[in-house]
C-alpha positions in Angstrom: -57.0 -39.3 5.5 -53.9 -38.8 7.6 -53.0 -41.2 10.3 -52.9 -38.2 12.7 -56.6 -37.4 12.1 -58.7 -38.7 14.9 -62.1 -39.9 13.7 -65.0 -40.1 16.1 -66.6 -43.5 15.7 -70.2 -42.2 15.7 -69.3 -40.1 12.6 -68.1 -43.0 10.5 -70.8 -43.7 7.9 -71.7 -47.4 7.9 -71.5 -49.5 4.8 -75.0 -50.1 3.5 -76.8 -50.4 0.3 -77.7 -46.7 0.5 -74.1 -45.7 0.9 -71.3 -47.6 -0.8 -71.9 -51.4 -0.2 -71.9 -52.2 -3.9 -68.7 -50.4 -4.6 -66.8 -51.8 -1.6 -68.0 -55.3 -2.4 -66.9 -55.1 -6.1 -63.5 -53.7 -5.1 -63.0 -56.4 -2.5 -63.5 -59.1 -5.1 -61.2 -57.3 -7.6 -58.4 -57.0 -5.0 -58.8 -60.7 -4.2 -58.6 -61.7 -7.8 -55.5 -59.6 -8.3 -53.8 -61.6 -5.5 -54.9 -64.9 -6.8 -53.6 -64.2 -10.3 -50.2 -63.6 -8.8 -50.0 -67.0 -7.2 -47.8 -69.8 -8.5 -49.4 -73.3 -9.0 -47.8 -74.6 -5.8 -49.4 -71.8 -3.8 -52.9 -73.3 -4.3 -52.0 -76.2 -2.1 -50.7 -74.0 0.8 -52.6 -74.6 4.1 -54.6 -71.6 5.4 -55.5 -70.8 9.0 -59.0 -72.1 8.3 -58.8 -75.7 9.4 -58.7 -78.3 6.6 -58.7 -75.6 3.9 -55.8 -75.0 1.5 -55.9 -72.0 -0.8 -57.8 -74.0 -3.5 -60.5 -75.0 -1.0 -60.9 -71.5 0.3 -61.4 -70.2 -3.3 -64.0 -73.0 -3.8 -65.9 -71.7 -0.8 -65.8 -68.2 -2.2 -67.1 -69.4 -5.5 -70.0 -71.2 -3.8 -70.8 -68.2 -1.6 -70.8 -66.0 -4.7 -73.2 -68.3 -6.5 -75.5 -68.2 -3.4 -75.4 -64.4 -3.6 -76.2 -64.4 -7.3 -79.1 -66.9 -7.2 -81.9 -67.3 -4.7 -82.5 -70.9 -5.8 -78.8 -71.7 -5.2 -78.9 -70.0 -1.8 -81.9 -72.1 -0.8 -80.2 -75.3 -2.0 -77.1 -74.6 0.1 -79.1 -73.6 3.2 -81.3 -76.7 3.0 -78.2 -78.9 2.7 -76.5 -77.1 5.6 -79.5 -77.5 7.9 -79.7 -81.3 7.1 -76.0 -81.8 7.7 -75.3 -79.3 10.6 -75.1 -82.1 13.2 -71.9 -83.3 11.5 -70.4 -79.8 12.0 -71.0 -79.3 15.7 -74.5 -78.1 15.0 -73.2 -75.2 12.9 -75.2 -74.7 9.7 -72.8 -72.2 8.3 -69.9 -74.7 8.6 -72.0 -77.3 6.8 -72.8 -74.8 4.0 -69.1 -73.9 3.7 -68.1 -77.5 3.4 -70.7 -78.0 0.6 -69.3 -75.1 -1.3 -65.8 -76.5 -1.1 -66.9 -80.0 -2.2 -69.0 -78.6 -5.1 -65.8 -77.1 -6.6 -63.2 -79.6 -5.6 -62.6 -80.8 -9.1 -61.8 -77.4 -10.6 -58.3 -76.5 -11.8 -56.5 -73.3 -10.8 -57.6 -71.7 -14.1 -61.2 -72.8 -13.7 -61.3 -71.5 -10.1 -60.1 -68.1 -11.2 -62.5 -68.0 -14.1 -65.5 -69.1 -11.9 -64.7 -66.6 -9.2 -64.3 -63.7 -11.7 -67.5 -64.7 -13.5 -69.6 -64.8 -10.3 -68.3 -61.6 -8.6 -70.5 -59.1 -10.3 -73.7 -61.2 -10.3 -73.1 -62.0 -6.6 -73.0 -58.4 -5.6 -75.9 -57.5 -7.9 -78.0 -60.3 -6.3 -77.2 -59.2 -2.8 -78.1 -55.6 -3.4 -81.5 -56.7 -4.8 -82.6 -58.1 -1.4 -86.0 -56.5 -0.7 -86.3 -54.0 2.1 -88.7 -56.2 4.0 -86.3 -59.1 4.1 -83.4 -56.9 4.9 -84.9 -56.3 8.4 -85.3 -60.1 9.1 -83.0 -61.2 12.0 -81.5 -64.6 11.6 -79.6 -66.7 14.2 -75.9 -67.4 14.1 -75.2 -70.9 15.2 -72.7 -71.2 18.1 -70.1 -74.0 18.1 -68.0 -75.2 15.2 -65.9 -72.3 13.7 -68.0 -69.6 15.4 -65.6 -67.8 17.8 -66.8 -67.2 21.4 -68.1 -63.7 21.8 -69.8 -63.4 18.4 -73.3 -62.0 18.3 -76.1 -64.6 18.2 -78.3 -62.9 15.6 -77.7 -60.8 12.5 -80.0 -58.9 10.2 -80.1 -60.1 6.6 -79.3 -56.5 5.4 -76.1 -56.5 7.3 -75.2 -59.9 6.0 -75.6 -59.0 2.3 -74.2 -55.5 2.6 -71.3 -56.0 4.9 -70.5 -59.5 6.2 -70.2 -61.2 2.8 -67.8 -58.5 1.7 -65.8 -58.9 4.9 -65.6 -62.6 4.2 -64.0 -61.9 0.8 -61.7 -59.4 2.3 -60.5 -61.5 5.2 -60.0 -64.6 3.0 -57.7 -62.4 0.9 -55.8 -61.8 4.1 -55.8 -65.5 4.8 -54.4 -66.3 1.4 -51.7 -63.7 1.5 -50.6 -65.1 4.9 -50.7 -68.6 3.6 -48.6 -67.9 0.6 -46.3 -65.2 1.9 -47.6 -62.7 -0.6 -47.8 -59.0 0.4 -51.1 -57.3 0.8 -51.5 -54.2 -1.3 -53.7 -52.2 1.0 -55.6 -49.1 -0.1 -58.8 -47.1 0.3 -61.1 -50.1 0.1 -59.3 -51.8 2.9 -59.4 -48.7 5.0 -63.1 -48.4 4.4 -63.7 -51.9 5.5 -61.5 -51.5 8.6 -63.3 -48.3 9.6 -66.7 -50.0 9.3 -65.4 -52.9 11.5 -64.3 -50.3 14.1 -67.7 -48.7 14.1 -69.5 -52.0 14.6 -67.1 -53.2 17.3 -67.6 -49.9 19.2 -71.3 -50.2 19.0 -71.2 -53.8 20.3 -69.2 -53.1 23.5 -70.3 -49.4 24.0 -67.3 -48.4 26.0 -64.9 -45.5 25.5 -61.5 -45.9 23.8 -58.8 -44.3 21.7 -57.7 -46.7 19.0 -54.6 -46.3 16.8 -54.5 -48.8 13.9 -51.2 -48.8 12.0 -50.6 -49.5 8.3 -52.2 -48.2 5.1 -55.7 -49.4 6.2 -55.5 -47.9 9.6 -56.1 -44.6 11.3 -57.0 -43.1 14.7 -60.5 -43.6 16.2 -62.1 -42.4 19.4 -65.3 -43.3 21.1 -66.5 -41.3 24.1 -64.2 -39.8 26.7 -61.4 -41.6 28.6 -61.0 -45.3 28.2 -57.9 -47.2 27.2 -55.5 -46.2 24.4 -55.2 -49.3 22.2 -52.6 -49.7 19.4 -52.6 -52.5 16.8 -51.9 -53.2 13.2 -55.1 -52.6 11.3 -55.3 -56.0 9.7 -54.3 -57.8 12.9 -57.0 -55.9 14.7 -59.6 -57.3 12.3 -58.1 -60.8 12.5 -58.5 -60.6 16.3 -62.1 -59.5 16.1 -62.9 -62.3 13.7 -61.6 -64.9 16.2 -58.4 -65.8 14.2 -56.3 -64.4 17.0 -56.8 -64.2 20.8 -58.1 -60.9 22.1 -58.4 -59.6 25.7 -60.4 -56.8 27.2 -62.3 -54.8 24.5 -60.7 -57.0 21.8 -62.7 -60.0 23.2 -65.8 -58.4 21.6 -66.1 -60.2 18.3 -67.4 -58.9 14.9 -68.9 -61.1 12.3 -66.7 -61.7 9.2 
């Protein structure tokens, strides 16, 4: 789609199990693995923008998250551990779970991390897509504090978590790793699809009119309502801002879960 084509936000199909959640999730893993395979051994020790995580630790987290997606038993184990240890992470259960995932895979070599992530990608997506319809409508709280940026929603449906948020996590950590190692991001249709879905959720959360121009291969022009400010940003930086990785003012202070 041309950068000159203005898309009305309400016409953007959301990423769901009934649309293209499976395909987008698998492609996000594949693009991440392609980046990781290009890294030099020294790159795995590069610090990322996630506090206390180098690239190796970030990949350990992604392996653990993938295992949780692939196995209900593993997901329950991680969540129980997270609840028991949340107090050590400013009350944030998710931060505790992430720390467990990193610790679980701390002893893996570069080659073992790559192999483990590649092995778990397809089962993780398959497991997420199997979540029963009744459970998909369950709303779960998102703990404030810790790494949760101000302005994030306080609840999230499990369907959105498995269809969208876990894929965004893979996608944004690919961005984190590219930034940490100085590697270019090879952006394409999957990235543009994720960005458009982020725009649609962001617009629904704040509900105000705007005209948004996002530059770069993953960008485009988006409009919501009539009038409102005309905002211009790089597409990836827009998503980083909404995730809380960069400061945002005005409408950009409305966060989106990654």
